[in-house]
C-alpha positions in Angstrom: -7.9 -19.4 33.4 -4.8 -19.4 35.5 -3.7 -22.6 37.3 -4.0 -22.7 41.0 -0.8 -24.7 41.3 2.2 -23.3 39.5 5.3 -25.3 38.6 8.3 -23.0 39.0 11.2 -23.6 36.6 12.9 -20.5 38.1 16.0 -19.6 40.0 13.8 -19.3 43.1 11.6 -19.3 45.0 11.1 -22.9 44.1 8.4 -25.5 44.4 8.4 -27.0 47.8 6.9 -30.2 49.2 3.5 -30.3 50.8 5.1 -31.3 54.1 7.4 -28.3 54.0 4.5 -26.0 53.5 2.5 -27.7 56.2 5.4 -27.3 58.6 5.1 -23.5 58.3 1.5 -23.6 59.5 2.3 -23.6 63.1 2.6 -20.7 65.6 5.6 -20.7 67.9 6.7 -18.2 70.5 10.2 -16.7 69.7 11.3 -16.9 73.4 10.2 -20.5 74.0 12.6 -23.4 74.6 11.3 -25.0 71.4 12.3 -21.9 69.3 15.7 -21.7 71.0 16.3 -25.4 70.2 15.1 -24.9 66.6 17.6 -22.1 66.0 20.4 -24.2 67.4 19.3 -27.2 65.3 19.3 -25.2 62.1 22.7 -23.7 62.8 24.2 -27.2 63.4 22.5 -28.6 60.3 23.9 -25.8 58.0 27.4 -26.5 59.3 26.8 -30.3 58.8 25.5 -29.9 55.2 28.5 -27.6 54.4 30.8 -30.4 55.6 32.9 -27.9 57.5 34.4 -28.3 60.9 33.7 -26.8 64.3 35.8 -23.7 63.5 32.8 -22.5 61.5 29.5 -21.0 62.7 26.2 -20.5 60.9 24.5 -17.2 61.6 20.8 -17.0 60.5 19.1 -13.8 59.3 15.5 -12.9 58.3 15.3 -12.1 54.6 16.4 -13.2 51.1 19.9 -14.3 50.1 20.8 -10.8 49.3 20.3 -9.9 53.0 23.0 -12.5 53.8 25.4 -11.1 51.2 24.9 -7.5 52.5 25.3 -8.7 56.1 28.5 -10.6 55.2 30.1 -7.7 53.4 29.2 -4.9 55.8 29.9 -6.9 59.0 33.2 -8.6 58.2 35.2 -5.8 56.4 36.9 -3.2 58.5 37.9 0.3 57.5 41.4 -0.9 56.9 40.4 -3.7 54.5 40.1 -3.5 50.7 37.7 -5.7 48.8 38.2 -6.9 45.2 34.9 -7.8 43.6 35.0 -10.2 40.7 32.0 -9.1 38.6 30.6 -11.3 35.9 26.9 -11.0 36.4 23.9 -9.3 38.1 24.5 -10.7 41.5 28.2 -9.8 41.7 27.3 -6.4 40.4 24.9 -6.1 43.3 27.9 -6.4 45.7 29.1 -3.1 44.2 25.9 -1.4 45.2 26.3 -2.8 48.7 29.8 -1.5 49.0 28.8 2.0 47.7 26.0 2.2 50.2 28.1 1.2 53.2 31.3 3.0 52.1 33.3 -0.2 51.9 36.7 0.3 50.3 36.7 -1.8 47.1 37.7 -2.2 43.5 36.2 -4.3 40.8 37.4 -6.6 38.0 34.7 -6.9 35.3 34.7 -10.1 33.4 32.3 -11.3 30.6 28.9 -12.4 32.0 28.6 -15.4 29.6 31.6 -17.4 30.8 33.3 -18.3 34.1 36.4 -16.8 35.6 39.6 -16.1 33.8 42.0 -16.9 36.7 44.9 -15.2 34.9 43.0 -11.9 34.7 42.1 -12.2 38.4 45.7 -12.9 39.4 46.8 -9.8 37.4 44.2 -7.7 39.2 45.4 -8.9 42.6 49.0 -8.0 41.7 47.9 -4.6 40.4 45.9 -3.9 43.6 48.4 -4.4 46.5 45.8 -3.1 49.0 43.5 -6.1 48.5 42.7 -8.0 51.7 39.5 -9.7 50.6 37.9 -11.0 47.4 34.2 -11.4 46.8 32.6 -13.5 44.1 29.5 -15.5 43.2 29.6 -19.2 43.0 26.8 -19.5 40.4 25.5 -16.4 38.5 21.8 -17.3 38.0 21.2 -14.3 35.7 22.6 -16.4 32.9 23.4 -19.7 34.6 27.2 -19.4 34.8 29.3 -21.4 37.2 32.5 -19.8 38.5 35.7 -21.6 39.4 35.7 -21.0 43.2 38.3 -23.7 43.8 40.7 -21.9 41.4 39.9 -18.6 43.1 40.6 -20.2 46.4 44.0 -21.3 45.4 44.8 -17.8 44.2 43.6 -16.3 47.4 45.6 -18.8 49.4 48.8 -17.8 47.4 48.3 -14.0 47.9 47.0 -14.1 51.5 43.5 -12.8 50.7 40.3 -13.8 52.4 37.3 -15.0 50.3 33.7 -13.9 50.7 31.4 -16.1 48.6 27.8 -15.9 47.5 26.8 -19.5 47.4 23.1 -18.8 47.5 22.2 -20.9 44.4 24.6 -23.7 45.0 24.6 -24.5 48.8 23.5 -28.0 49.4 24.4 -29.3 45.9 27.8 -27.9 44.8 30.6 -28.2 47.3 33.1 -25.6 48.5 36.5 -26.3 50.2 35.9 -25.0 53.7 39.3 -26.3 54.8 41.0 -23.7 52.6 42.7 -21.0 54.7 41.4 -18.2 52.4 37.7 -19.1 52.6 36.3 -16.7 55.2 32.5 -16.6 54.8 29.7 -17.9 52.7 26.2 -16.5 52.1 23.3 -18.9 51.5 19.5 -19.1 51.5 16.8 -21.5 52.6 14.8 -21.4 49.4 17.3 -22.7 46.8 18.9 -26.1 46.8 17.6 -26.9 50.3 14.0 -26.6 49.0 12.8 -24.4 52.0 10.6 -21.4 51.9 11.9 -17.8 51.1 12.6 -15.4 54.0 15.5 -17.1 55.8 19.2 -16.7 55.0 22.5 -17.6 56.6 26.1 -16.5 56.7 28.6 -19.3 57.4 31.7 -17.7 58.8 34.8 -18.7 60.6 34.4 -18.2 64.4 37.7 -16.3 64.7 36.5 -13.9 62.0 33.1 -13.4 63.9 35.1 -12.8 67.1 37.1 -9.9 65.6 35.7 -6.5 66.3 34.6 -4.3 63.4 32.7 -1.1 64.1 29.1 -1.8 63.0 27.8 -0.3 59.8 24.3 -1.6 60.3 22.0 -2.6 63.2 19.8 -5.4 61.8 22.4 -6.9 59.5 25.3 -7.0 61.9 26.0 -10.8 61.9 28.7 -10.4 64.6 26.1 -9.1 67.0 23.6 -11.8 65.9 26.2 -14.5 66.4 27.1 -13.2 69.9 23.4 -13.2 70.9 22.7 -16.7 69.6 25.9 -18.1 71.2 25.2 -16.4 74.6 21.5 -17.1 75.2 20.3 -18.9 72.0 17.9 -16.1 71.0 17.8 -13.8 68.0 18.4 -10.1 68.4 15.2 -9.4 66.5 12.0 -11.4 65.8 13.0 -14.6 64.0 10.9 -16.0 61.0 9.8 -19.0 63.0 7.3 -20.5 60.5 10.0 -20.3 57.8 12.5 -21.9 60.2 10.1 -24.8 60.9 9.7 -25.3 57.1 13.4 -25.4 56.6 13.8 -28.0 59.4 11.3 -30.2 57.5 13.1 -29.5 54.2 16.4 -30.4 55.7 14.9 -33.7 57.0 13.7 -34.5 53.5 17.1 -33.5 52.1 18.8 -36.1 54.3 16.1 -38.7 53.7 16.7 -38.3 50.0 20.4 -38.9 50.3 21.9 -35.4 50.9 24.2 -33.5 48.6 25.4 -36.2 46.3 21.9 -37.6 45.7 20.4 -34.1 45.0 23.3 -33.3 42.6 22.6 -36.6 40.7 18.9 -35.8 40.6 19.5 -32.3 39.3 21.9 -33.7 36.7 19.3 -36.1 35.4 16.7 -33.4 35.2 19.0 -31.0 33.3 20.0 -33.7 30.8 16.4 -34.6 30.2 15.5 -30.9 29.7 18.3 -30.1 27.4 17.7 -33.2 25.3 14.0 -32.2 24.9 14.7 -28.6 24.2 17.3 -29.5 21.5 14.6 -31.6 19.7 12.3 -28.5 19.8 14.9 -26.2 18.3 16.4 -24.5 21.4 20.0 -24.4 22.4 22.0 -23.2 25.5 23.4 -19.7 25.2 26.3 -20.6 27.6 29.1 -23.0 26.7 28.4 -26.3 28.6 31.7 -26.1 30.4 30.4 -22.9 32.2 27.1 -24.5 33.0 25.8 -26.3 36.1 22.8 -28.6 36.6 20.8 -25.8 38.2 19.6 -23.2 35.7 20.2 -22.9 31.9 19.7 -19.9 29.5 18.2 -21.0 26.2 17.4 -19.3 22.9 15.6 -20.4 19.8 17.8 -21.7 16.9 17.5 -20.0 13.6 14.1 -20.9 12.1 12.5 -21.6 15.4 9.7 -19.1 16.1 9.5 -17.8 19.7 8.4 -14.5 21.0 9.3 -14.5 24.7 6.5 -12.3 25.9 3.9 -14.5 24.2 5.7 -17.6 25.4 5.7 -16.4 29.1 1.9 -15.8 29.0 1.2 -19.1 27.2 3.2 -21.1 29.8 1.7 -19.0 32.7 -1.8 -19.9 31.6 -0.8 -23.5 32.0 0.7 -23.1 35.4 4.3 -23.3 34.1 6.7 -20.4 35.1 10.0 -19.6 33.5 12.1 -16.4 33.6 13.1 -14.2 30.7 16.7 -13.1 30.6 18.0 -9.6 29.9 20.5 -10.8 27.4 22.0 -9.9 24.1 19.6 -12.5 22.5 16.1 -10.8 22.8 14.2 -14.1 23.0 16.4 -15.9 25.4 15.0 -17.3 28.7 16.0 -19.2 31.8 14.8 -22.6 32.9 15.7 -24.0 36.3 15.3 -27.6 37.5 15.7 -27.1 41.2 13.0 -27.6 43.8 10.3 -30.2 44.0 10.0 -31.0 40.3 9.8 -34.3 38.5 10.7 -35.7 35.1 7.0 -35.6 34.4 6.9 -31.9 35.2 9.7 -31.3 32.7 7.9 -33.4 30.1 4.8 -31.2 30.6 6.9 -28.1 30.1 8.4 -29.6 26.9 4.9 -30.5 25.7 3.8 -26.9 26.2 6.9 -25.6 24.3 6.1 -28.0 21.5 2.5 -26.7 21.4 3.6 -23.1 21.4 6.2 -23.4 18.7 3.8 -25.4 16.6 1.2 -22.6 16.8 3.9 -19.9 16.2 5.0 -21.7 13.1 1.5 -21.9 11.6 1.0 -19.3 8.9 -1.6 -16.6 9.8 -4.1 -17.6 7.1 -4.1 -21.2 8.3 -4.6 -20.0 11.9 -7.6 -18.0 10.7 -9.3 -20.9 8.9 -8.4 -23.6 11.4 
């Protein structure tokens, strides 16, 4: 029998607090003064959490984080620009699809997906592609759980006069970016990751001077320059806003501040990840990614030699107990991802570890002993 309440050890959506879910249970007219004030509040809060100055603007959008990435790429790049995409995972590869669809001039540097950036190779690619005006990259590739050196990339972009477009969907609110860097141009983020809001609301943080520069639109509903102009002029969205999700995010941000903000959340995540890795090591599982390329958000694990684990059976075993992890399309067939973001506790992690222990114990039992037990 399936559990009615699932504990989500996933890249997202994540477990949310009861108060966040309750906040979404309210109807609100999109043209009302309350809705206009809510939009302005959330925009200010995102800028505040980013710790950037008044030269930045937060533009909200309906949809997942990918909506924000697509809006960022297709709204901010002109026909004269050329984008270099640093691809080392599923989400940076998705940027290629976006560029193909919108006919955005681009080139790609493919790097190994199991490790962070090689800045030397990136610098060589910049030198070999003199047309490059912008660089796009992902802060944290959740497909395997790899952190990329955006600070190092920022320094390279500063040196070569390029503008950076960063997917910070899985890091915003916990891992910082240097918004004072001249090269950082725009950042995509989502409500339902480290902020612990509900899915369905995303943002693009962009410099105001970039938003003010005219680029012929490639899209109607994802044109963040048009969205920003409408919100700045009369406080209203161009299209129907996800007001219930916005109310939930306001509650989530209130809780975020009450709990101590970015530093406190990073410390909490670090404690959870250390507890998880210690427990999984005792059970015979190890990270597939070198720890220097990991972050306290999501980790890819695989069984050590001698540890029995069939991922399909594992997923069903955990699901029956209300515990959800994600498999990984990886060179190790039985690898999987475990996330520690969202409203989880050490007890939740202990429950997951206990379920793993039960599963591996059963898997290790010889068939005849299982039959007669």
